[in-house]
N, C-alpha and C positions, 0 to 999 in steps of 0.2 A: 264200514257199511254206509250205504247212502240210500235215500229214498228218491233221488233224482234220476230219472231214466234218461239214457243217452241213445242217440241213433247209432246203430252198429256200423253204418257205412261212413259217416262223417264225424261221429262223436259229438255232434251238436246236442245241446240240452233239449229234451222233448218237453213242451209246455204242459202245465197241469191240465187235467181233464181231457188230454189229447185222445186217449183211448175211447172216451165216451162219445166222441163226435165223429161224424162222417167227414173224412178228410179227402180232398181232391187236390193233387199236385199238378200244376200246369207249367210247362217250360216254354219260354218264348225264344224263338230263334230267327235267324235271317242274316243276310250280309250287312255290312256297315251301311248306316243311313237309310234303312228301310222303314224306320219309324216305330221300332219296337217299344221304346221307352214312352213315346208320346201315346201310343195305343194303350199301353198299360195304365198310364196316368188318366186318360180319358175313360177307360173301362172302370177304374175304381170309382170315379165320380158317378158314372151311370149306374154302377152296381149299388151304390148307396141309395139312389132313388128307387131302384127296383126293390131292394130289401125293405125300405120304408113303406112303399105303396102296397106291395103284395104280400109281404111276410110280417108286416107290423112289427118290425125289429129294427135294430141299428147295426150297421157294419162297424166292427171294432178291430183295431189292430192288436195283434198278439206279440208279446215280447217287445222288441225294439222297433217294430214295424212303423208305428206312428212317427217316431223320431226320424227314422230312415226316409220315410215317404216325404215328410216335410222338408228335410234337408236336400233331398235329391230331386223332388218333383214340385211340391206345392210352392215353395219360396220362389223358385225360378219362373214357373208358369204363371202363378196367380199374383204374386207381389211384384216381380221384376218384369213380367210379361215378355220374357225371352224364351227362345227355343232351349230345349234341354241340352246339356253338355253330352258328348258321347258317353255311352255306358262304360263304366270302369272295367278295365280288362283284368282277368284272373292273373295275367302275367305281372301285374303291378303288385309288389309286396304288400302295399297298404290295403289291398282289397282281397287278399287270398282267402280270408275268413268271412267274406261278405255274406250276410244272411239273406235268405229269400224273404219276400213280403208275405205275411200270413194274416188273413182276415177271417174273423168268426162272425156268425150271425145265427139266429134261430129261424129255421125254415118251416113254413106251414105246408104240410103235405096235402095232396088232393083229397084225402079222407078227413082233413081238418085236424089231424094230429100234428104235433110239433117235434122237431128234433134239432140238435146242434149240428151246425155245418161249418167246416173250415175250408177256405180256398187259399192254396199256397201258389204264389206266382213267382217265377224266377226269370229275370231278364238277363240274357247272356250277350256279352259284347260280340259284335260281328267279327272283330279281329281274332277272338279266341276260336271261333269256328273256322275262319279263313286260314288261320295259322295252325289249326289242328292240335290244340292243346288238350289232348284227349284224356289225360290223367285226371283233369279237373272237370271233365264233361261226361263222366260215366253215368250221371244221374238221368241223362236222356233215356237210357234203357230201363229206368225204373219209374218214369213219370206216368201219371194216369192219363195225360193227354199232352200233345205238343202242338204249339201254334207256330207255323212257319210263314214268314212274310216275304212277298215278292214285290219289287218296286217297278211299276209300269214305266217310269221314266228311264229305266235301263234299256228300253226298246228305242232304237234310234229314230224310227219312223214316227213314233208318238212324240218324242222330244222335238222333232222338226215341226210337226203340225202345231204344237203348243208353244213354239218359241216366242210368239208375241203375246199369248194369253197367260202364260205362267212364267214367273220370274225364273231365271236360270238358277239351278240348284248346285251350289258348290259342294253339297254333301252327298251327291250321288256316289254310292259306295262300290263294294266289290262285286264279284261274279256270283249272282244269286243262284244260278244253276249248280255251280260247283259246291256252294255251301249246302244247298238242299241235298245233293248227292252224299256229301259227308255226313249230314244230319241223319239221313236214312241208314247209313252205315252204323252210326252210333246207336240208333234205335234198335237195330237188329243184333247188337253186340258184336258187330264186325264179322258176322258169319256170312260167308260168300253164298249168294243165292237165296238167303233167308228172307222171309217176309215178316214185318213187324205187326204185332196185334195191337200196338198202342195207337189209339185214335189220333189222327193227324188232321189238323185244320190248316188248309193252305189258303193264305189270305193275300188277295191283291190289295196292297196298301196304297196310301195316298190317293184314294179313289176320287177325291175332288179334282185331281188333275185329269182323270178320264172324263169326269162330268163336264169339264170345260170343252170337250170335243163337240158338245151340243151346239156350240156357237160357231164352229168351223163350217160355214155353209157350203152346200154343194158337194159334200163328201159322204162316203158310205158311213163313216164313223158318226157323223151328225145324225143320220137316220137311225143308226143303231141305238145311240144314247138318248134319242128323243121318243122312243116307243112308249105310248101310253100303256099303263098297267104293268110295266116291267118292274120286277123287284129291285132293280137298280135305281128306281125313282122314289122309293119309299123306305121308311125305317120304322117298323112296328115293334122293335125290340123291347120297349117299355110297356107295351099294352098288356102283356101277360107275364106271370112269374115263370112260365115254363117255355121250353124250347118249342117253337112252332115248326113241326116237320114239313107241313105242306108248303109254307112260305120258303123254308130252307131248301126244299127240293127244287123249287123254281130258281132260287138264287144260285144253287149249285150248278144247274144246267146252263144258266146264263153266263156265269163266270168261266165254266169249262169251255163254252163256245168262244168267249172273249180271248182266252188263252190260245185257242187254235188260231184266231184271227191275228193275234200278236206273234204268230209263228213260234209258239212255245210248246210245240208238240213233243219235243224232247223232255220237257218238264213233266207234262201230263203222263207220258209213257213211263217215266221213271217212277212217278208216284203210284200209278196203277199197278206196276210190276212189283213194287216193294212194300206197299201198305195194304193191309187187309181192311182197315176202316179209315176212311178219309172223306172230307167234304171241302168244297171250295167256297170261299167267302170274299166279300168286297167291303173294305173298311176305309173310312177317313177319320183320323183322330182330330184334325183341326177343322175340317170343313171348308177351308180356303187356304191358298198358298201363303206362307209367311212373307213378311216384308223384311228381307235381309235376315238378320238374326232375331228379329222381333216377331211376335205373334201378329196376325192380321188385326187391323184396328177394330174389327167386329168381334174379336175374341174367338174362343173355341166353340165350334158347332159340330160335335161328333156325329158320324154317320155309321150306323150298324156296328159299333165297336163291341157291343155286348154279345152279338151272335155267336162268335167262337167260344166264348166263356160259358154261355148258357148250354151250348152243345156239350162242352167238356163236363159240366156239372151233371148233365143228363146221362151221358154214356158211362160216367163213373158210378151211377146208381144212387 
């Protein structure tokens, strides 16, 4: 006999008081080098500020989360000021039992009551999605929300215009469209023609590179990226504890239009055909391009990294 509960899918130990909290599980996806790990690290720091300011609580790691986060993210970013190493692949025997990151906090509801909340974040290596290691990726069909990153530097025209403004990126990874297609297959349980009801946040990552287009004078992109009042020019994510639907609607339409101009209509058609609930976001984890393998000398200045997570927490209830 035992009083320790285990997950029926992975046999992992379920933490104490898990059943009394509202748990939201978010899976991160994207091709190699789209910036998933950097976004996750920046979002954790921003979430700490959000929880302190608006919920009068503290974000705490559950189980081995604090140790894993320090070894994987904090030491390299804050102490060594280097870019993160690529996410460990499930195909590596040393990482087969890799735990997700679990953070708990006390949430103040709109009626001023309080409840326990747990946010689970799982960072998946791009190689695992590209190589279709599906036996270890079945959790995508059970997630409360999925965040999928797309890298604008994969668009040749954008790379060409930014060749002088942005350092060349040796980490430009795999085919984001193919990875997204496979992700949607995983989310629908590989049922042909099925649509997934799991909320999908489609994130245009490394958005600081797009913001550099403001400096490319005499181009259509310069005019687009310099529009006053555009949601692409501001980050209100820490102003409120809750997801701002009005601001998010504007951002959603702006990013949707950007994807069209990036000639990514195949991506938007795929999403709109296969996902019942989705939103488009724009995020920069660093705020400026790195200098080789080192962070920019100005440090990290995240832009809108909280938006997809706030949406995931809201749609989960």
